[in-house]
C-alpha positions in Angstrom: 0.0 0.0 0.0 1.3 3.4 -0.9 2.2 5.6 2.1 0.8 9.1 1.5 3.1 12.1 1.9 0.6 13.6 4.3 1.2 10.8 6.7 5.0 11.0 6.3 5.1 14.8 6.8 2.7 14.7 9.7 4.8 12.1 11.5 7.9 14.3 11.0 6.1 17.4 12.2 5.1 15.5 15.4 8.7 14.4 15.9 7.9 10.8 15.1 10.5 8.7 13.3 9.4 6.4 10.4 12.3 4.1 11.5 12.6 2.3 14.8 13.6 4.6 17.6 16.8 4.0 19.6 16.4 2.0 22.8 17.4 5.0 25.0 17.8 8.7 24.8 21.3 10.0 24.1 22.9 12.7 26.2 22.9 16.2 24.7 25.9 17.2 22.6 27.9 20.3 22.3 26.3 23.2 20.4 29.5 23.4 18.3 28.7 20.0 16.7 28.9 20.5 12.9 28.5 18.1 9.9 30.1 18.5 6.5 31.6 16.6 3.5 28.7 14.3 3.0 29.2 11.4 0.6 26.7 8.9 -0.8 27.1 5.4 -2.3 24.7 6.5 -5.0 23.8 10.1 -5.8 21.3 9.0 -8.4 18.8 6.2 -7.5 16.7 4.3 -10.0 13.4 3.1 -8.7 10.9 0.7 -10.3 7.2 0.7 -9.6 7.8 -0.9 -6.2 10.7 -1.5 -3.8 13.3 0.1 -1.6 16.9 1.0 -2.4 19.3 1.4 0.5 21.9 4.2 0.1 25.0 4.3 2.3 25.9 7.7 3.7 29.0 9.2 5.5 29.6 12.6 6.9 32.4 14.4 8.7 31.4 15.4 12.3 33.3 18.2 14.1 32.8 18.8 17.8 30.3 15.9 18.3 30.3 13.3 21.0 31.0 9.9 19.3 28.3 8.0 21.4 25.5 10.1 19.9 23.2 9.2 17.0 21.8 11.7 14.5 18.9 11.5 12.0 19.5 12.1 8.3 16.7 13.0 5.9 16.1 14.1 2.3 13.1 16.3 1.5 11.3 15.1 4.7 10.7 11.8 2.9 13.7 9.5 3.3 15.2 9.0 6.7 18.1 7.2 8.3 20.4 7.2 11.3 24.1 7.9 11.4 26.6 7.1 14.1 30.4 7.6 14.6 32.4 4.8 13.0 34.7 2.6 15.0 37.8 3.5 13.0 37.3 7.3 13.0 35.0 9.0 15.5 34.9 12.1 13.3 33.4 10.1 10.4 29.8 9.2 10.9 28.0 6.7 8.7 24.7 5.0 8.2 22.0 4.0 5.7 19.0 5.8 4.2 16.3 3.8 2.6 14.8 5.3 -0.6 11.3 4.0 -0.6 9.1 4.4 -3.7 6.0 4.4 -1.5 6.8 8.0 -0.6 7.2 9.2 -4.2 5.0 10.8 -6.8 5.9 10.9 -10.5 6.6 14.6 -10.3 9.4 13.9 -7.8 11.5 12.2 -10.5 14.6 14.2 -11.6 14.5 16.6 -8.6 17.7 17.1 -6.7 16.9 16.6 -3.0 19.3 18.1 -0.5 20.1 16.1 2.6 20.2 17.4 6.2 21.3 16.1 9.5 19.0 16.6 12.5 20.4 16.6 16.0 18.8 17.9 19.1 15.9 19.4 17.1 18.3 21.4 14.8 19.0 20.6 11.2 22.1 21.4 9.2 23.1 20.8 5.6 26.0 18.4 5.1 26.7 19.0 1.4 25.1 16.0 -0.3 22.1 15.6 -2.6 20.2 12.7 -4.1 18.2 12.4 -7.3 15.6 9.7 -8.0 14.8 8.5 -11.5 12.0 6.3 -12.8 13.2 2.9 -14.1 12.5 2.1 -17.8 12.0 -1.1 -19.8 12.3 -1.7 -23.5 11.6 -4.8 -25.6 12.4 -5.9 -29.2 10.6 -8.4 -31.3 11.4 -9.6 -34.9 10.3 -12.7 -36.7 12.7 -15.6 -36.3 12.9 -16.2 -40.1 12.2 -14.0 -43.2 12.8 -14.4 -46.9 15.4 -12.1 -48.4 13.9 -9.0 -50.0 10.7 -9.3 -48.0 9.4 -6.8 -45.4 10.9 -7.2 -42.0 8.9 -5.7 -39.1 10.8 -4.7 -36.0 8.6 -3.9 -33.0 9.3 -2.7 -29.5 7.7 -1.2 -26.4 9.1 1.5 -24.1 7.7 1.7 -20.6 8.7 3.3 -17.4 7.8 3.0 -13.7 4.6 4.8 -12.8 4.8 5.5 -9.0 1.2 6.7 -8.8 -0.2 3.6 -10.4 2.4 1.2 -8.9 3.0 -0.3 -12.4 4.8 0.2 -15.6 3.2 2.3 -18.4 4.0 3.3 -22.0 6.4 6.2 -22.3 5.2 8.3 -25.2 7.0 10.7 -27.6 10.5 9.6 -26.8 13.3 9.2 -29.2 14.4 5.5 -29.5 17.3 4.2 -31.7 17.2 1.0 -33.7 20.4 -0.9 -33.8 21.5 -3.9 -35.9 24.3 -6.4 -35.5 25.0 -8.7 -38.5 26.3 -12.2 -37.7 29.8 -11.9 -36.5 29.7 -8.1 -36.4 29.0 -5.3 -33.9 25.9 -3.1 -33.3 25.4 0.0 -35.4 22.5 2.5 -35.2 20.4 2.3 -38.4 17.3 4.4 -37.7 15.4 6.3 -35.0 11.7 6.4 -34.1 9.6 8.4 -31.6 7.5 6.2 -29.4 3.8 6.4 -30.1 1.2 8.4 -28.2 -2.3 7.7 -27.1 -3.7 4.1 -26.9 -0.4 2.8 -28.3 1.8 4.9 -26.0 5.3 3.6 -25.8 5.2 1.4 -29.0 8.0 1.7 -31.5 8.4 0.0 -34.9 10.4 0.0 -38.1 9.8 -1.7 -41.4 12.9 -2.7 -43.4 13.7 -4.9 -46.4 15.3 -8.1 -45.2 18.9 -8.2 -46.4 21.0 -10.2 -44.1 20.7 -12.3 -40.9 21.5 -10.7 -37.6 20.1 -9.2 -34.4 18.1 -6.1 -33.7 17.7 -4.1 -30.5 16.2 -0.8 -29.5 18.1 1.8 -27.4 16.7 4.6 -25.2 19.1 7.3 -23.9 16.9 8.3 -21.0 15.4 11.7 -20.0 15.7 14.1 -17.1 13.2 12.0 -15.2 13.7 8.5 -16.5 16.7 6.1 -16.7 18.3 4.9 -20.0 17.8 1.3 -21.2 18.8 -1.0 -24.0 16.5 -3.8 -24.9 17.5 -7.5 -25.1 18.3 -8.4 -28.7 16.1 -10.4 -30.9 17.6 -12.2 -33.9 16.3 -13.2 -37.4 17.6 -15.5 -40.1 17.3 -14.2 -43.7 17.0 -17.0 -46.2 
């Protein structure tokens, strides 16, 4: 079930954590505690229609007690907890779960700044994260065709729809058709814009069959959606 943003923001406003709370309250820390130099294992996260992607986070802590925990959040949607590492008490680390249940389609491609919250005060630590919609692409050609006859190469471009919790056709996008002859390498031979309306996301090309080989469609991505190359489908020209 999708968790509405109203619920998430209300919980944050009331000071409630969406993650399990620590077993005991930590002692107050010095007011001079500062966080900086944030690094993420992934600054761009690709999300399908469902699921959670964990992102590792590390920040430099100055003037902070090492036995204290702090909360990290991005856009009041994704939260995690960081602690001082064993090897270096000035380097705090943890994990933030990027959960598609908190996202709307309009959130794709937005650069979300991260903040550390400690003792009710938040501070920027110099890291951002961008979430993109996952995409899928298929290719289909007949397994055999006579030389000189029409060869129909079809495909279907879809992307994650976070509102519908499904994949739907991605219309009016430039998709490249590539061909690899037997024993050769792939080369782009044409381009096509995915169809609109009831056939949204569909792509196709009609060529004269000349030689045996494999076809695939390639999508370079957009500001909101990840790139994808379809699995190849091969035909024998006889």
